Structures are given as C-alpha cells and as structure tokens.
VOGU-3710 file (C-alpha; in Angstrom, 3 decimals, decimal comma):
1> xxxxxxxxxx> 163,303/102,103/145,630  166,812/103,549/145,376  167,126/107,320/145,093  170,832/107,262/144,178  171,816/109,607/141,353  175,395/110,406/140,446  176,421/114,008/139,773  178,587/112,814/136,909  176,491/110,522/134,698  178,650/110,987/131,608
11> xxxxxxxxxx> 181,925/110,462/133,445  180,626/107,198/134,873  178,953/105,863/131,759  180,723/102,844/130,229  182,514/102,963/126,906  183,102/100,046/124,545  186,440/99,916/122,741  186,914/96,959/120,435  185,174/94,097/122,160  185,856/95,391/125,678
21> xxxxxxxxxx> 183,577/97,398/127,951  185,340/99,910/130,215  183,370/100,713/133,371  183,739/104,497/133,176  185,574/107,264/131,314  188,451/107,699/133,806  191,549/105,937/132,461  194,838/105,578/134,305  197,464/107,112/132,022  200,806/105,296/131,710
31> xxxxxxxxxx> 203,450/105,806/134,372  206,712/103,867/134,323  207,596/101,958/137,489  211,393/101,885/137,854  212,077/99,476/140,741  212,337/96,316/138,633  214,310/93,081/138,792  217,789/92,732/137,292  216,153/91,519/134,063  213,764/94,526/134,165
41> xxxxxxxxxx> 210,744/92,442/135,041  207,962/93,847/137,257  208,271/93,189/140,976  205,525/92,609/143,562  205,971/96,305/144,398  205,122/97,219/140,813  202,030/95,031/140,910  200,893/96,656/144,159  201,474/100,165/142,766  199,385/99,615/139,632
51> xxxxxxxxxx> 196,751/97,499/141,398  196,159/100,314/143,906  194,876/102,495/141,065  192,536/99,732/139,925  191,208/99,427/143,489  190,340/103,112/143,350  187,892/102,628/140,496  189,714/103,692/137,324  188,407/101,976/134,180  191,907/101,163/132,942
61> xxxxxxxxxx> 195,412/101,222/134,363  198,318/101,562/131,946  201,737/100,108/132,671  204,246/102,527/131,181  207,521/102,044/129,339  207,178/98,529/127,923  209,778/98,262/125,180  209,039/96,287/122,015  212,656/95,876/120,867  215,213/95,640/123,661
71> xxxxxxxxxx> 218,119/95,476/121,261  217,634/98,783/119,465  214,680/100,516/121,116  215,544/101,027/124,800  215,473/104,656/125,852  215,809/103,955/129,568  217,478/101,283/131,620  214,236/100,291/133,333  211,987/99,711/130,367  210,043/96,461/130,707
81> xxxxxxxxxx> 210,940/94,031/127,885  207,970/92,683/125,978  210,338/90,755/123,711  211,607/88,484/126,491  209,374/85,437/127,041  210,863/85,028/130,529  208,814/88,072/131,571  205,611/86,038/131,233  205,149/85,181/134,912  205,770/88,644/136,365
91> xxxxxxxxxx> 203,781/90,441/133,660  200,898/88,009/134,091  200,907/88,664/137,834  200,907/92,395/137,146  198,040/92,236/134,641  196,038/90,037/136,994  196,743/92,414/139,879  195,043/95,159/137,902  192,179/93,230/136,327  191,078/91,500/139,534
101> xxxxxxxxxx> 189,717/94,872/140,681  187,638/95,405/137,555  190,000/97,650/135,607  191,409/96,820/132,181  195,170/96,272/132,305  196,945/98,213/129,547  200,507/97,807/128,291  202,202/100,845/126,761  204,282/99,862/123,714  207,428/101,945/123,326
111> xxxxxxxxxx> 210,384/102,169/120,980  212,791/105,050/121,539  214,152/105,152/117,979  216,927/107,703/117,706  216,741/108,364/121,450  217,523/104,756/122,419  220,377/105,682/124,751  220,396/102,395/126,636  220,616/100,392/123,436  223,618/102,486/122,433
121> xxxxxxxxxx> 225,267/101,880/125,795  224,796/98,150/125,238  226,846/98,503/122,045  223,957/98,120/119,639  223,154/100,160/116,566  220,341/102,655/116,989  217,912/103,521/114,217  215,546/106,339/113,364  213,764/107,538/110,235  216,955/109,179/108,905
131> xxxxxxxxxx> 220,699/109,271/109,475  221,552/111,717/112,228  224,357/112,529/114,632  223,835/111,164/118,112  221,553/113,665/119,817  222,779/112,665/123,268  226,461/113,274/122,571  229,240/110,876/121,825  228,978/107,335/123,227  232,295/105,583/122,648
141> xxxxxxxxxx> 232,574/101,850/122,014  235,572/99,755/122,990  236,808/100,039/119,424  236,934/103,801/119,846  234,272/104,629/117,277  231,415/106,899/118,271  227,879/105,769/117,662  225,420/107,399/115,293  221,731/107,064/114,539  221,195/105,150/111,313
151> xxxxxxxxxx> 218,275/105,435/108,928  216,029/102,393/109,049  216,189/100,225/105,973  213,033/98,709/104,509  213,890/95,418/106,190  214,408/97,026/109,604  211,140/98,932/109,287  209,249/95,714/108,570  211,029/93,932/111,423  210,120/96,782/113,788
161> xxxxxxxxxx> 206,473/96,680/112,752  206,518/92,980/113,529  208,194/93,688/116,882  205,287/95,945/117,850  202,791/93,252/116,851  204,676/90,521/118,691  204,875/92,704/121,802  201,129/93,326/121,666  200,427/89,627/121,265  202,705/88,844/124,207
171> xxxxxxxxxx> 200,954/91,480/126,336  197,611/89,943/125,414  198,917/86,501/126,401  199,977/87,921/129,778  196,424/89,106/130,412  196,542/92,731/129,331  193,200/93,802/127,907  194,471/96,638/125,704  197,725/98,018/124,336  198,634/101,681/124,150
181> xxxxxxxxxx> 200,966/102,484/121,265  203,151/105,409/122,245  203,253/107,553/119,130  204,033/110,881/120,781  206,553/112,771/122,919  209,471/112,152/120,562  209,585/108,347/120,478  210,116/106,368/117,255  206,625/106,605/115,793  206,460/110,358/116,401
191> xxxxxxxxxx> 209,877/110,655/114,751  208,340/109,139/111,629  205,318/111,431/111,962  207,403/114,594/112,299  207,787/116,645/109,098  210,967/118,154/110,587  212,691/114,843/111,326  211,340/112,492/108,688  212,749/113,773/105,419  212,909/110,358/103,750
201> xxxxxxxxxx> 212,256/110,238/100,010  210,655/106,784/99,917  207,146/105,646/100,843  207,895/106,074/104,571  208,595/109,808/104,492  207,976/113,198/102,961  204,224/113,680/102,596  201,854/113,503/105,552  200,398/110,304/104,110  203,819/108,689/103,863
211> xxxxxxxxxx> 204,944/109,855/107,299  201,852/108,239/108,851  202,406/104,985/106,980  204,636/103,483/109,686  202,148/104,243/112,497  199,255/102,811/110,504  201,250/99,709/109,586  202,002/99,100/113,276  198,329/99,459/114,218  197,097/97,250/111,378
221> xxxxxxxxxx> 199,639/94,507/112,090  198,662/94,468/115,775  195,046/94,176/114,675  195,928/91,200/112,470  197,912/89,514/115,210  195,599/90,160/118,167  192,166/90,213/116,533  189,633/92,970/115,929  188,136/92,620/119,374  191,413/93,472/121,110
231> xxxxxxxxxx> 191,384/97,258/121,660  194,236/99,501/120,543  194,872/102,924/122,065  197,228/105,317/120,284  198,946/108,141/122,158  200,010/111,104/120,040  201,151/114,657/120,567  198,447/117,047/119,378  201,259/119,564/119,065  204,930/119,191/119,917
241> xxxxxxxxxx> 204,745/122,528/121,771  208,051/123,932/120,578  209,284/126,005/117,655  211,081/123,053/116,063  208,108/120,708/116,293  204,775/120,345/114,533  201,655/122,317/115,469  197,991/121,417/115,972  197,233/121,547/112,244  199,749/118,759/111,734
251> xxxxxxxxxx> 198,328/116,947/114,770  194,910/116,968/113,124  196,393/115,437/109,967  197,989/112,673/112,046  194,721/111,923/113,859  192,796/111,801/110,588  195,311/109,315/109,207  194,862/107,110/112,294  191,063/107,327/112,210  189,589/103,849/111,873
261> xxxxxxxxxx> 192,880/102,057/112,517  192,688/102,303/116,321  189,978/102,222/118,974  191,029/105,282/120,979  193,116/108,311/119,989  194,846/109,573/123,121  195,890/113,202/122,599  198,820/114,459/124,653  201,354/117,178/123,816  205,039/117,987/123,600
271> xxxxxxxxxx> 208,358/116,291/122,977  210,356/114,880/125,889  213,661/115,930/124,311  212,741/119,630/124,416  213,245/120,974/127,944  210,675/123,769/127,842  208,059/121,454/126,330  208,343/119,080/129,283  206,136/121,297/131,442  203,511/121,279/128,682
281> xxxxxxxxxx> 203,539/117,492/128,314  203,341/117,290/132,101  201,597/120,565/132,999  203,242/122,406/135,865  201,433/124,214/138,672  201,676/127,381/136,593  199,214/126,049/134,001  195,437/125,693/134,439  193,579/122,433/135,002  193,125/120,488/131,786
291> xxxxxxxxxx> 195,660/122,720/130,063  195,954/120,505/126,977  192,309/119,482/126,620  191,788/121,946/123,768  193,998/119,743/121,590  191,822/116,668/122,019  188,652/118,741/121,615  189,831/120,130/118,292  191,030/116,767/117,001  187,711/115,132/117,901
301> xxxxxxxxxx> 185,989/117,424/115,405  187,876/115,691/112,593  187,676/111,971/113,486  185,080/109,296/114,217  187,326/107,326/116,590  186,800/108,080/120,308  189,280/110,617/121,687  190,958/110,850/125,094  192,541/113,878/126,727  195,282/113,947/129,354
311> xxxxxxxxxx> 197,103/116,484/131,506  196,391/118,259/134,816  192,924/116,982/135,661  191,821/117,051/139,292  188,173/118,169/139,238  185,350/115,720/138,414  183,212/118,683/137,339  185,633/119,573/134,541  185,940/115,946/133,425  182,152/115,584/133,338
321> xxxxxxxxxx> 181,713/118,806/131,380  184,259/117,792/128,738  182,565/114,453/128,157  178,988/115,723/128,424  179,702/118,446/125,877  181,070/115,892/123,432  184,517/117,467/123,299  186,209/114,257/124,443  185,196/110,689/125,211  187,746/109,750/127,892
331> xxxxxxxxxx> 189,812/111,620/130,493  193,180/110,131/131,437  194,822/110,750/134,808  198,444/110,133/135,750  199,703/112,201/138,698  196,190/112,698/140,070  195,821/108,940/140,582  199,082/109,045/142,504  197,854/111,834/144,769  194,515/110,080/145,257
341> xxxxxxxxxx> 193,924/106,738/143,523  190,411/106,693/145,009  189,217/109,706/143,009  186,836/107,615/140,835  185,148/106,004/143,837  184,871/109,309/145,706  183,492/111,186/142,697  180,899/108,529/141,899  179,843/108,454/145,545  179,400/112,236/145,687
351> xxxxxxxxxx> 182,398/112,701/147,967  184,419/114,909/145,630  185,148/117,246/148,550  187,261/114,427/150,019  189,522/114,126/146,965  193,165/114,987/147,524  194,020/117,181/144,538  197,430/116,798/142,874  199,505/119,958/143,371  201,543/119,306/140,196
361> xxxxxxxxxx> 204,700/119,818/142,257  206,624/117,043/140,399  207,717/115,371/143,640  206,587/112,014/142,232  208,341/112,315/138,879  211,538/113,894/140,183  211,947/111,194/142,810  211,328/108,553/140,165  214,204/109,958/138,125  216,597/110,439/141,039
371> xxxxxxxxxx> 215,815/107,338/143,126  213,688/105,150/140,828  210,914/105,181/143,415  207,429/106,640/143,234  206,269/108,866/146,060  203,851/111,741/146,564  204,054/114,910/148,624  200,467/114,430/149,794  199,906/110,665/149,711  202,352/108,739/151,935
381> xxxxxxxxxx> 201,015/105,368/150,776  202,242/105,702/147,182  205,450/103,776/146,599  205,061/101,937/149,893  202,020/99,829/149,013  203,701/96,601/150,131  204,839/97,928/153,498  202,140/100,441/154,314  200,971/99,753/157,868  197,671/98,105/158,621
391> xxxxxxxxxx> 195,605/101,013/159,926  193,046/98,816/161,625  192,435/99,762/165,274  195,307/98,752/167,533  194,964/96,660/170,682  196,971/99,101/172,779  195,231/102,463/172,559  197,181/105,471/173,781  196,731/109,147/174,447  198,700/110,984/171,770
401> xxxxxxxxxx> 199,492/114,675/172,136  200,551/116,444/168,949  202,234/119,831/169,163  201,722/121,756/165,947  198,908/121,772/163,404  200,861/122,133/160,181  201,183/119,550/157,407  202,977/117,007/159,598  200,867/117,582/162,677  197,559/117,172/160,859
411> xxxxxxxxxx> 198,720/113,995/159,096  199,999/112,510/162,357  196,728/113,319/164,106  194,594/111,778/161,370  196,689/108,610/161,152  196,813/108,116/164,929  193,091/108,729/165,197  192,366/106,207/162,460  194,349/103,683/164,484  192,007/104,232/167,399
421> xxxxxxxxxx> 194,174/106,345/169,681  192,875/109,269/171,733  194,447/112,210/169,919  194,875/115,757/171,185  196,049/118,181/168,497  197,275/121,555/169,747  198,068/124,497/167,486  199,344/127,767/168,928  197,644/129,876/166,224  193,924/130,052/165,515
431> xxxxxxxxxx> 194,185/128,123/162,207  195,435/124,725/161,091  197,918/124,599/158,238  201,085/126,072/159,710  203,487/128,346/157,854  202,171/127,230/154,450  198,992/129,207/155,082  200,961/132,313/154,120  200,641/131,180/150,469  196,844/131,015/150,466
441> xxxxxxxxxx> 196,489/133,894/147,981  199,068/132,574/145,507  197,172/131,458/142,374  199,570/128,666/141,410  199,410/127,273/144,960  195,631/126,882/144,976  195,860/123,096/145,188  198,081/123,396/148,265  195,466/125,594/149,930  192,767/123,083/149,013
451> xxxxxxxxxx> 194,851/120,324/150,569  195,352/122,232/153,810  191,620/122,978/153,926  190,843/119,311/153,270  193,135/118,074/156,028  191,650/120,622/158,439  188,160/119,433/157,454  189,165/115,827/158,048  190,456/116,765/161,490  187,224/118,625/162,309
461> xxxxxxxxxx> 185,082/115,674/161,223  187,098/113,144/163,243  187,077/112,475/166,978  190,380/114,334/167,387  190,433/116,731/170,352  191,468/119,902/168,501  192,730/122,820/170,568  193,543/125,973/168,625  195,372/128,964/170,129  197,000/126,470/172,467
471> xxxxxxxxxx> 200,797/126,211/172,608  202,117/122,970/174,080  204,076/123,753/177,218  205,573/121,436/179,858  202,765/122,528/182,149  200,108/121,458/179,640  201,849/118,129/179,125  201,847/117,442/182,866  198,135/118,200/182,985  197,229/115,963/180,017
481> xxxxxxxxxx> 199,694/113,138/180,890  199,933/111,719/177,338  201,508/108,374/176,518  203,030/109,812/173,332  204,124/113,268/172,247  204,649/114,170/168,599  206,485/117,452/168,113  205,594/118,973/164,735  206,426/122,534/165,668  207,845/123,728/162,370
491> xxxxxxxxxx> 210,689/126,178/161,860  211,378/129,897/161,867  212,833/131,894/158,955  216,539/132,634/159,180  217,327/136,356/159,265  220,687/136,852/157,543  223,335/138,949/159,379  223,593/141,715/156,792  224,049/145,395/157,521  220,658/147,080/157,193
501> xxxxxxxxxx> 218,630/143,885/157,650  216,438/145,631/160,247  215,545/148,499/157,940  211,976/149,502/157,303  212,171/148,283/153,694  213,242/144,722/154,650  210,778/141,860/155,118  210,692/138,093/155,456  209,222/135,983/152,648  206,294/134,750/154,760
511> xxxxxxxxxx> 205,284/138,319/155,580  205,358/139,411/151,933  203,252/136,432/150,870  200,545/137,808/153,147  201,261/141,499/152,524  202,336/141,724/148,889  201,614/145,453/148,752  204,682/146,026/150,947  206,882/144,838/148,065  206,331/148,118/146,209
521> xxxxxxxxxx> 206,945/148,292/142,483  210,298/146,529/142,621  211,825/143,980/144,944  215,126/142,214/145,516  214,866/138,730/146,976  217,841/137,387/148,899  217,938/133,642/148,316  217,399/131,505/145,234  215,841/128,436/146,831  212,270/127,309/146,237
531> xxxxxxxxxx> 210,820/129,905/148,612  212,665/132,752/146,928  212,005/131,724/143,336  208,321/130,973/143,890  207,880/134,283/145,688  209,618/136,052/142,806  207,145/134,498/140,374  204,186/135,473/142,558  205,325/139,102/142,733  206,266/139,302/139,041
541> xxxxxxxxxx> 202,847/137,983/138,031  201,425/141,042/139,792  203,478/143,331/137,551  206,432/143,981/139,831  210,059/144,114/138,776  211,843/141,353/140,685  215,504/140,424/141,093  216,827/137,306/142,825  220,293/137,399/144,428  221,831/134,002/145,098
551> xxxxxxxxxx> 225,280/133,382/146,586  225,692/129,993/144,891  226,409/129,577/141,152  222,918/128,192/140,501  219,402/128,320/141,878  218,306/125,474/144,142  215,402/123,256/143,161  215,371/121,582/146,577  216,046/118,207/144,967  212,996/118,503/142,719
561> xxxxxxxxxx> 214,644/118,823/139,325  211,467/118,827/137,261  209,849/121,566/139,313  213,166/123,346/138,790  212,544/123,206/135,027  209,060/124,657/135,531  210,500/127,453/137,675  213,193/128,229/135,107  210,622/128,430/132,305  208,452/130,767/134,371
571> xxxxxxxxxx> 211,359/132,972/135,503  212,342/133,536/131,884  208,753/134,049/130,772  208,234/136,778/133,371  211,593/138,463/132,775  212,781/138,000/136,347  216,434/138,950/136,819  218,587/136,281/138,452  222,053/137,246/139,703  224,059/134,171/140,713
581> xxxxxxxxxx> 227,307/133,991/142,688  226,210/137,261/144,251  226,677/138,161/147,918  224,568/140,873/149,537  226,810/143,238/151,515  224,507/145,966/152,732  220,838/146,867/152,502  220,101/150,544/151,963  216,946/152,599/151,536  216,967/152,228/147,760
591> xxxxxxxxxx> 218,103/148,632/147,394  221,001/146,262/147,997  224,718/146,674/147,561  226,270/143,352/146,617  229,448/141,732/145,355  229,605/139,744/142,126  232,724/138,600/140,293  234,829/140,700/142,628  232,904/143,845/141,742  230,434/145,872/143,797
601> xxxxxxxxxx> 226,979/146,076/142,207  223,934/147,991/143,419  220,465/146,539/142,826  217,640/149,099/143,005  214,518/148,032/144,884  211,617/149,413/146,876  211,695/146,350/149,115  214,268/143,750/150,092  212,962/140,298/151,030  215,004/137,568/152,665
611> xxxxxxxxxx> 214,377/133,889/151,922  217,633/132,246/152,979  216,402/129,221/154,885  214,663/127,961/158,005  215,829/127,192/161,531  214,170/124,218/163,292  212,336/124,877/166,550  214,625/122,350/168,199  214,711/123,962/171,615  210,916/123,929/171,888
621> xxxxxxxxxx> 210,922/120,262/170,912  213,667/119,454/173,420  211,557/120,950/176,200  208,950/118,216/175,531  211,279/115,321/174,769  211,342/113,583/178,181  207,819/114,388/179,345  206,141/111,234/178,022  207,109/107,564/177,587  207,186/107,953/173,776
631> xxxxxxxxxx> 208,367/110,973/171,810  208,627/111,748/168,090  210,070/114,838/166,432  209,211/115,350/162,782  208,845/117,818/159,959  210,625/121,139/159,867  211,225/121,198/163,617  213,628/118,291/163,072  215,170/119,386/159,761  213,513/121,783/157,299
641> xxxxxxxxxx> 212,840/119,821/154,116  209,564/119,666/152,197  205,916/118,654/152,362  206,594/115,084/151,302  209,145/114,542/154,091  206,752/115,905/156,708  203,772/113,913/155,454  205,647/110,637/155,205  207,363/110,957/158,607  204,080/111,872/160,282
651> xxxxxxxxxx> 202,168/109,002/158,705  204,622/106,269/159,620  205,435/107,604/163,090  201,746/107,762/163,984  200,975/104,391/162,407  203,661/102,752/164,530  202,272/103,957/167,861  200,779/101,123/169,910  202,101/98,418/167,607  203,522/96,489/170,559
//
C-alpha cells in the first residue's frame, strides 16, 4: 500500500471552473512572448516557452497580450491578434503545445483603450471612455494633425464588446480552454472601471454600477458566445496603488459587480502607466513574498466566485497556507515559473528544497523590453527552449577542471557533470558562491543567498570532485592533466586613484557588505552603479545617512531598466542623497571633497566606500590558457557583467564539451 502523502494537499487539490477541472491551484500567470512572426503570430519558440511551463506541472498556462481589436486596441507592437483568422494554425499549435502536458491553455484578452500607442502609429483613431489628450505625447500623421483619444460612442462600445466575444470564440476554436479578460493595470476595461477616468454621464459611466457595466457586458457576451461550460477568468487591480487611482474599497465594489459573471476573479494591483506603481504590480526584491495577497484575501470576503492572487510567490508553504486558510482559491505565478518552471512537480514530490527561487531582479522583463527575448538570471534554459543542448551523457567523456566556485563555476560544474564528464571544481576560498557571498546578510538579497546555497548543495550531492581552499595553479593543472579547463575566476574591485583613498575611513563595497558597522552613522558611496545603489539602500535601511556620488549625469541600472525603477523608488523612499555629475577630488577624515557644476562641494561622512567597477582576473586566466587541449574563460574574469551572463555562458560552454 502506498504511503505517499503530499505536504501541500490544498495546493494540489483540483479546482473546477466552468466545466473544466484544473489539476491543482498553481496557475501560470500571463506573460507576453515578443519574438513573433511579421504578422505577430506565435512562433515555434513561443510554443516551446509556454509548453515548458506546462511540462513543469502548472494547472494552467496563460498566453499574454492577445489583442481583441488590432485596429484600435494595440498597446504594443507584438500583441498577438485574435481578430486575424490567419493566426489559426500558429495559435492552435501553441494551445496544443500547452494542453498536451495536462495544463489548460489560457488566452489573455487585451484592449489598450486610450493607451493603444501602436494603433495610433498605424494611423487609426484610438478610443477610451472619454475624450482626452494623448497621454503618450503628440503622434503626428502625414496630414500634420496630432492624434487624440476619443470617447467611445454607443456603437463603438457595442462593437468592442462583440470584439471581445469574437476573440474568445476564436481562442476556443484554437484549443484554448479558458480566456483571461484583462480588466486591470490601466487597460481599456480598467479605464471604464476607474472613477477618476470614466466621468461619462450615460449608462456606461459615473456610478460604480454604470462603470462596471462594460466589464459585465463583455463577460456576459463571451458566456453567450462560448457557452456556460467555457471558463472565464477576469484579472483586475485590487487597488491601482497610486494617489490618482482607486483604492481597495473601490476594488471590492468592482469584484462584487463581477461576482457571478465570471468563473475566477484574478486580483492583481497597480496601473502600468504609473511608474512607481510598476514595482507594486510586479513586486520588486524590496517587497515581501506575496506582497499583494492581502488584496485578494479581502476581496474574497465579499464574493462567492473563486479568487486568485498573484505577485512574488516562491514558497509552496505560503501558497498552501493561503489556500488552506480559505483566503484565496488559486495562486498565480509569472516570474517564478520562469526561474523554475518545475516548481509544481518539485513541491508535490516533496523536493521544495530543490526549487530555484525567483530573485525578482527583473532580468527577464527588462530583457523582454530591450531585446524582445525572455531570459532569466538563474535559469539558462528560458528563452532558449528550442536550442537548449541535449544534456544526455556524451560519448566522449572528459576530465574538466573548473577554476572558481562562484555563480559561473558552479553552473559549469553542474552542467558538465550532468553530461557525464569527470569534473574537478576548485575554489580558493573555503566556501562556494564567490564574491556574491558578501551580500548574505542583505535582507532584499535573501533569494540570491538561497540560490547560492542551492547550487552549493547540488554540487555537494553530485559526483563532482570539489576542492575548497584550493587555488588552481599551473602546477596543479600539470598534476591533474585535465582535457578541459574552465576559468571562472571572477574579478577584483577597482580602487579609484583619488587622494586619500588609502585612509582609515575608506573601504571597498564588498568589505562593507560584510562589516556594515564600519560605515558609521553616515557614508558617502563613490559610484552610482548597481553595486553602489544597492549598498546605499542596505545601509540606509539600517538607519544610516547615505550619499551617492556619481560622475555621470545619471545612475546606471546595468541595462536592467525595470530594476532601475525599483532602485529609484527605494532611493527616494529612504531619503538617500544622490549627487550626479560629481567628481570626487580628495578623501579626508570627515568626508569627501568633490567637484560639481564647476564648484567644490564637501560631503560629510564617517566612512567613504568605493564601488566604481571590477577588474577581470585576466592574468590568472591567461596563466591557464594553454595548459589543456580545451580552454574556456567566462563570467567576470572575462568581462564583469551580471549573474545572467555568467550563468548562461557557463551552461552553454559546459554543455558543448565532448560534443564531437
């Protein structure tokens, strides 16, 4: 007789929505894949990306950004058109790619309303609940007239309701098992719901009942067109999380109006057009796990329809507790299923300690915006599902020596070991994790520490020959005679050539991370890159007065623009002083003398901390370069970049060893 018993019985109990049974309570929240065809149809890469989540055990996988009206409702260039019948083949392949693994394929129905920038660029009129000046600035047509947002007429409203229903019916025809109506984050339906935007005087505006009329009409028409058994999920903002948006009391009114018209009320937060609210909609690393779950829990008290929560979930224990306590019925994951799409399988199997937790670093989302490609700092397979190497054991097994046990070194060792190679991992210190271990006590970097611990655990549990306190020297290489050397030696902090830099009150950023008491009551940080700004936040959260001096006219987000928003919000929240276009001239006992706008300025500080960059350990790598038939140099010892660059380079370099 089986003795199996899951630790999370409520999380893995099925739920029936409409006529469909979902295998558990973990739903894949919508994410918009951007690498589409010229006609904005899904590609095989898109199918592989979404299908990978279904393989991992999620009950549903939502395809984001499917537009219901391409003429007047496109907010982004890469929204998938549900009003183009030519999309049938690719959307059917996508839906089948998801459903073949037991998950329900979900299509997110979007209409940007007054934020339909792409429709404006195409020369089309854009509509919202009311007349309004273009919120994105002037867009000039060939006739020289600037566009505006026009109030929807009764006829346009009815046509748009029908467009939603037709899009849902088309999604159903393609094989999607549910639609998710996006009624939050500032899109068209939330524009109608907003008491601040929708000031219409007819039946579609004014009172809460009238403002909800459009949303209800969309839901009811989809129900008529697709049948009662076809489930409808409705995403709403429980609060718009900004002073010009509605609060939770209004969110409760909206949910009560929707009650009975949909099968699942999906409670998110924020408005995508408000910069500071972005990091609430998509919780940053500075917010706690499940930061927005209180919204769904409160709304559930007022409705009979099942309620889902979303935002910053990584721990199965928290998900189980929320469902077991009756506060929510479903937990939706977006970035976490990018960091580890196998979370559902691992949690059900009792292997939650093997889950790679999302760090909420925004690498995935920022890269999607800048390059239209998904990636992950911790998961090198995301975005490369079609080309990811076959990690089955290779025919030609080699001895692989890896110098350096940081992020890149550990990933290279694990990948090479999985391929069947004999791997020797040497780390000169007594701990795996590299320079990032200096941040182990930083509260908002707890997920990074968990990741480093997890990778170290994976190394310890493998057949990798781990040698701590062992620097890789030419002599050691000659003794071991490896077939392949991977140099993942890291970098050293750059010490700027400033008068007074060797003073007793001057420290490097890594040292202060481990010895915060040396920062005194006030600190000046030289350097406004990610290291400097994150250190400033860490010290300010401990009650210190912190000033950042940066020579450039703006802080650097390291190419991660969304994390840059989160940093900016936190810097302002903590009252951290930022002095841009400022050059440090001399460090003295009481602070830093600097030049700004041609004037000398003195910044008082107990401690001065430099965070001005890293220098690769190139010479150490060069000493190993010609000592084995195959050599790879990666991570910061090649060019200091970020965790994602190190992880990805390590994974693919190691996977390629022994291929021929």
